[in-house]
C-alpha positions as CSV (number, residue, x, y, z in Angstrom):
1,M,-10.0,-12.7,10.1
2,N,-8.3,-15.0,12.6
3,F,-8.1,-18.7,12.5
4,N,-6.9,-21.6,14.6
5,I,-5.9,-25.1,13.3
6,E,-6.3,-28.1,15.6
7,K,-5.2,-31.5,14.4
8,K,-7.8,-34.4,15.1
9,N,-8.0,-38.1,14.4
10,N,-8.8,-39.7,11.0
11,N,-6.4,-37.4,9.2
12,S,-8.6,-34.5,10.1
13,V,-8.1,-30.9,11.1
14,L,-10.5,-28.5,12.7
15,I,-10.1,-24.9,11.5
16,K,-12.0,-22.3,13.5
17,L,-12.5,-19.1,11.6
18,D,-13.3,-15.8,13.5
19,G,-14.3,-12.5,12.1
20,R,-15.0,-11.5,8.5
21,L,-13.9,-13.4,5.4
22,I,-14.0,-10.7,2.7
23,G,-10.8,-10.7,0.7
24,D,-8.0,-12.8,-0.8
25,F,-5.4,-11.0,1.3
26,Q,-7.1,-12.5,4.4
27,T,-6.6,-16.1,3.1
28,I,-2.9,-16.0,2.2
29,E,-1.7,-17.3,5.6
30,L,-4.6,-19.7,5.9
31,N,-3.9,-21.2,2.4
32,D,-0.2,-21.6,3.3
33,R,-1.2,-23.5,6.5
34,L,-3.7,-25.6,4.6
35,D,-1.1,-26.6,2.1
36,E,1.3,-27.6,4.9
37,T,-1.5,-29.6,6.6
38,L,-2.3,-31.4,3.3
39,E,1.4,-32.2,2.9
40,E,1.2,-34.0,6.3
41,N,-1.6,-36.1,5.0
42,Y,-4.3,-34.4,7.0
43,N,-6.8,-34.3,4.1
44,N,-10.2,-33.9,6.0
45,I,-10.8,-30.3,6.7
46,I,-13.6,-29.3,9.1
47,F,-14.4,-25.5,9.2
48,D,-16.0,-24.3,12.4
49,L,-17.8,-21.2,11.3
50,S,-19.6,-20.4,14.6
51,E,-17.5,-17.2,15.0
52,L,-17.5,-16.1,11.3
53,E,-19.4,-12.8,11.3
54,Y,-19.5,-12.1,7.6
55,I,-18.5,-13.7,4.3
56,N,-18.8,-12.3,0.7
57,S,-18.1,-13.9,-2.8
58,T,-14.4,-13.9,-2.3
59,G,-14.9,-15.9,1.0
60,L,-17.2,-18.3,-0.8
61,S,-14.6,-18.7,-3.6
62,F,-12.0,-19.6,-0.9
63,F,-14.2,-22.5,0.3
64,L,-14.7,-23.8,-3.2
65,K,-11.0,-23.7,-4.0
66,T,-10.2,-25.5,-0.9
67,L,-12.8,-28.1,-1.6
68,T,-11.2,-28.8,-5.0
69,K,-7.8,-28.9,-3.5
70,V,-8.8,-31.4,-0.7
71,R,-10.9,-33.6,-3.0
72,R,-7.9,-34.0,-5.3
73,Q,-6.3,-35.8,-2.4
74,D,-9.3,-37.9,-1.6
75,G,-10.3,-35.8,1.3
76,E,-13.4,-34.1,2.4
77,V,-14.4,-30.6,3.5
78,I,-17.1,-30.2,6.1
79,L,-18.6,-26.9,7.3
80,C,-20.1,-26.8,10.7
81,S,-21.7,-24.5,13.2
82,L,-23.1,-22.2,10.5
83,N,-25.2,-19.3,11.6
84,A,-28.6,-18.6,9.9
85,L,-27.2,-16.0,7.6
86,L,-24.4,-18.2,6.3
87,N,-26.6,-21.2,5.9
88,N,-29.1,-19.2,3.9
89,L,-26.3,-17.8,1.8
90,L,-25.1,-21.4,0.9
91,V,-28.6,-22.5,0.2
92,T,-29.5,-19.5,-2.0
93,T,-26.2,-19.9,-4.0
94,K,-26.8,-23.7,-4.1
95,L,-23.3,-24.2,-2.8
96,S,-24.8,-26.3,0.1
97,S,-25.0,-29.1,-2.4
98,F,-21.2,-29.2,-2.8
99,F,-20.3,-29.4,0.9
100,T,-21.1,-31.7,3.8
101,I,-22.7,-29.5,6.4
102,C,-22.8,-30.7,10.1
103,K,-24.4,-29.2,13.2
104,D,-21.0,-29.0,15.1
105,A,-17.5,-30.2,15.1
106,D,-18.4,-33.4,17.0
107,E,-21.0,-34.4,14.4
108,A,-18.4,-33.6,11.7
109,L,-15.8,-35.9,13.4
110,N,-18.4,-38.7,13.8
111,Y,-19.3,-38.4,10.2
112,L,-15.7,-38.8,9.1
113,S,-15.3,-41.8,11.4
114,K,-18.3,-43.5,9.8
115,E,-17.0,-42.6,6.3
116,K,-13.6,-44.2,7.1
117,S,-15.3,-47.5,8.3
118,L,-17.3,-48.0,5.0
């Protein structure tokens, strides 16, 4: 799995995942970078999953752990650009109720802008 992190406005970062998310070994570097990002007060994380080909229970666990870590810092995790398979997986496991899900990164950034203004 490859990833790219891009800092945005509203204390937000966009993380684009590419490939297969199937093991803890794949998330070590990503977790380190997430921790650095949170230390810099970027506490809203948008995951662009448009290029994520496959995810298993370990990958789902990564998202839940990230959600817990981010919410402890009063942030939000948004999943966007989900393919049909991933969307069905989140609905079937009922994990879709824990995450904010947006159509794409622009919608996610707009959502965060509106949340900040409330």
